[in-house]
N, C-alpha and C positions, 0 to 999 in steps of 0.2 A: 112558729108563733101563731097564736090564735087571733081571730079578728078582734076580740075584746082587748087583748093586750096591745095590738097595733093601734086600735082606736084610742086607748088610754095614753099611749106614747105620743100620738098626734095631738091629743087634747092638751097634754102637759107642755108640749113644745109650743103650741099656740098661746097658751097661758103665759109662758115665759116671755114670749115676744111681746105680748100686750103689757106685761109688767114692766119690761124694759122701756117701752115707749112711754108709759105713764110716768116712770121715774125720770126719764129725760125731760118730759114736759114740766114736771114738778121742779126739777133742778133749774130749768130755764126761767120759770116764773119766779122762783125764790132769788135766783141770781139777778134778774131784772129789777126786782124790788130792792135788793141790797144796793145794786149799782145806781139806780135812779134815786132811791130814797136816802141812803146813807152817804154814799160817795158824791152824789150830785146835789145834795141838800134840798131835795124836793119831797113831795109827799109819796111814800112808797106805794100807796094804793092808786096813785095816778096812772100807773102802767096799765090799768084796766080800762082807761078811757081812750077813745078813738083819736082824740086830738093829740095825745101824747105820741102815739105811733106815727101819725101823720107828720108831726114835727121831727121825730127821729128819722124817718125815711126821707124827709126832705133834704137831709144832709147828703144822701146818696144819689138823689135824683136831680138836684139842681146842677146846672152847668156852672163850672167854676172858670173864672177869668184870672189868668196868671199874668202879671205884668213883669 
């Protein structure tokens, strides 16, 4: 194999990895918009606000008291 062919294979591999990461991020954003906006009866674009994420993460960080 020549250096050019190896370089091309490495570049395509890195491009595929970047494409998968972008698609995962896009799926997460669309899923959050659907979940929060449609299923949760809120504004779908509110997921881009910091206060929304603080509220969501507060469910995981608050200590719960079980009686």
